[in-house]
Backbone bond lengths (Angstrom), bond angles and torsions (degrees), N, CA, C in turn:
res aa  C-N    CA-C-N  psi(-1)  N-CA   C-N-CA  omega(-1)  CA-C   N-CA-C  phi
1 M - - - 1.431 - - 1.542 108.24 -
2 S 1.298 115.39 135.40 1.459 119.44 -178.87 1.523 110.86 -73.80
3 E 1.313 114.96 162.48 1.466 120.56 177.42 1.527 110.70 -61.76
4 A 1.314 116.43 -39.45 1.465 120.85 179.40 1.531 111.20 -64.19
5 E 1.312 116.66 -42.87 1.470 120.40 178.74 1.526 110.73 -65.00
6 H 1.315 116.36 -41.46 1.464 120.26 177.92 1.532 110.37 -61.61
7 A 1.311 117.49 -41.54 1.471 121.71 178.08 1.524 110.83 -64.58
8 R 1.343 117.33 -40.17 1.465 120.81 178.86 1.522 110.65 -63.12
9 I 1.324 116.60 -42.12 1.457 120.82 -179.81 1.531 110.58 -64.80
10 K 1.328 116.70 -43.47 1.467 119.79 178.76 1.523 110.77 -60.86
11 K 1.328 117.30 -40.05 1.459 121.21 178.54 1.532 110.18 -66.89
12 T 1.320 116.97 -42.00 1.463 121.22 178.51 1.524 110.93 -59.24
13 V 1.323 117.19 -46.12 1.461 121.45 178.96 1.530 109.89 -60.36
14 A 1.328 117.55 -43.80 1.465 121.21 -179.58 1.526 111.34 -63.06
15 V 1.328 117.19 -42.80 1.464 121.13 179.99 1.528 110.36 -64.62
16 V 1.323 117.23 -46.45 1.468 120.51 -179.30 1.527 110.39 -62.35
17 K 1.325 117.21 -44.32 1.466 119.87 179.58 1.524 111.78 -63.22
18 A 1.327 117.57 -35.02 1.464 121.57 -178.84 1.521 112.74 -78.81
19 K 1.329 117.54 -40.34 1.463 121.03 -171.85 1.525 114.45 -100.27
20 A 1.317 117.41 -27.47 1.467 120.67 -176.31 1.519 109.87 -150.93
21 P 1.338 117.56 64.44 1.472 119.94 -175.51 1.525 114.24 -59.08
22 E 1.309 116.67 -23.09 1.469 119.53 178.64 1.523 111.67 -65.92
23 L 1.325 117.96 -19.75 1.462 120.89 179.34 1.527 113.51 -76.13
24 V 1.320 117.83 -18.19 1.467 120.38 -179.35 1.527 110.09 -58.13
25 A 1.312 117.13 -46.49 1.472 120.77 179.48 1.529 111.20 -65.35
26 V 1.327 117.37 -37.98 1.461 121.14 178.92 1.529 110.22 -63.71
27 I 1.321 116.09 -44.97 1.467 120.40 179.67 1.527 110.52 -63.11
28 K 1.323 117.22 -41.94 1.470 120.45 177.28 1.527 110.94 -62.41
29 D 1.331 117.15 -41.24 1.465 120.73 178.90 1.532 111.37 -65.12
30 L 1.335 116.78 -43.18 1.463 119.85 178.46 1.525 111.02 -61.02
31 H 1.316 116.14 -39.89 1.467 120.24 177.99 1.528 110.38 -65.47
32 A 1.323 117.04 -44.07 1.466 121.06 -179.83 1.533 111.50 -61.75
33 L 1.319 116.25 -32.27 1.460 120.95 178.97 1.528 112.87 -83.21
34 G 1.328 116.53 -3.50 1.458 120.50 -179.82 1.519 113.75 78.04
35 M 1.316 116.48 16.49 1.461 120.07 -177.62 1.531 112.84 -85.22
36 I 1.339 117.36 -23.09 1.460 121.49 174.85 1.531 108.09 -137.38
37 D 1.315 115.82 164.35 1.465 121.09 -180.00 1.523 112.43 -90.15
38 G 1.308 117.60 17.28 1.457 121.31 -178.62 1.515 110.89 101.18
39 W 1.324 115.33 -158.82 1.463 120.85 -174.99 1.522 112.88 -61.46
40 R 1.317 118.90 -25.12 1.466 119.41 179.41 1.520 111.35 -66.91
41 S 1.330 117.70 -16.93 1.460 121.50 177.54 1.524 112.59 -86.98
42 V 1.308 117.22 -8.31 1.463 121.68 -177.10 1.521 109.00 -92.74
43 T 1.312 116.32 126.76 1.459 120.99 175.99 1.523 109.01 -124.06
44 I 1.303 115.16 155.37 1.459 121.34 -178.90 1.519 107.53 -121.45
45 T 1.335 115.37 134.34 1.451 119.03 -178.60 1.518 111.46 -70.02
46 K 1.296 115.70 154.03 1.462 122.21 178.40 1.526 108.96 -56.62
47 G 1.310 115.65 137.82 1.452 120.19 -179.17 1.515 113.00 98.07
48 N 1.304 116.66 -16.56 1.454 121.90 179.11 1.527 110.56 -122.53
49 D 1.314 116.46 26.89 1.458 119.25 -170.61 1.533 114.64 -106.56
50 E 1.315 116.87 20.23 1.460 120.95 175.80 1.522 108.83 -121.21
51 P 1.335 117.31 134.99 1.471 119.21 -176.83 1.527 114.34 -69.40
52 H 1.328 118.91 -25.70 1.464 121.28 -175.67 1.516 110.53 -117.77
53 Q 1.335 115.58 125.25 1.468 120.15 175.64 1.496 109.95 -143.73
């Protein structure tokens, strides 16, 4: 994984934890079921990509 991808994933985790912490468990469950490849499969739409607002 590239440094840029790792940074994007860390930012995604921070945004989700700040704006929608209830999704953390959902994302973990989807990964456990093999439905996503983990946090690298999670994307955030433009305008919602900052943890603090």
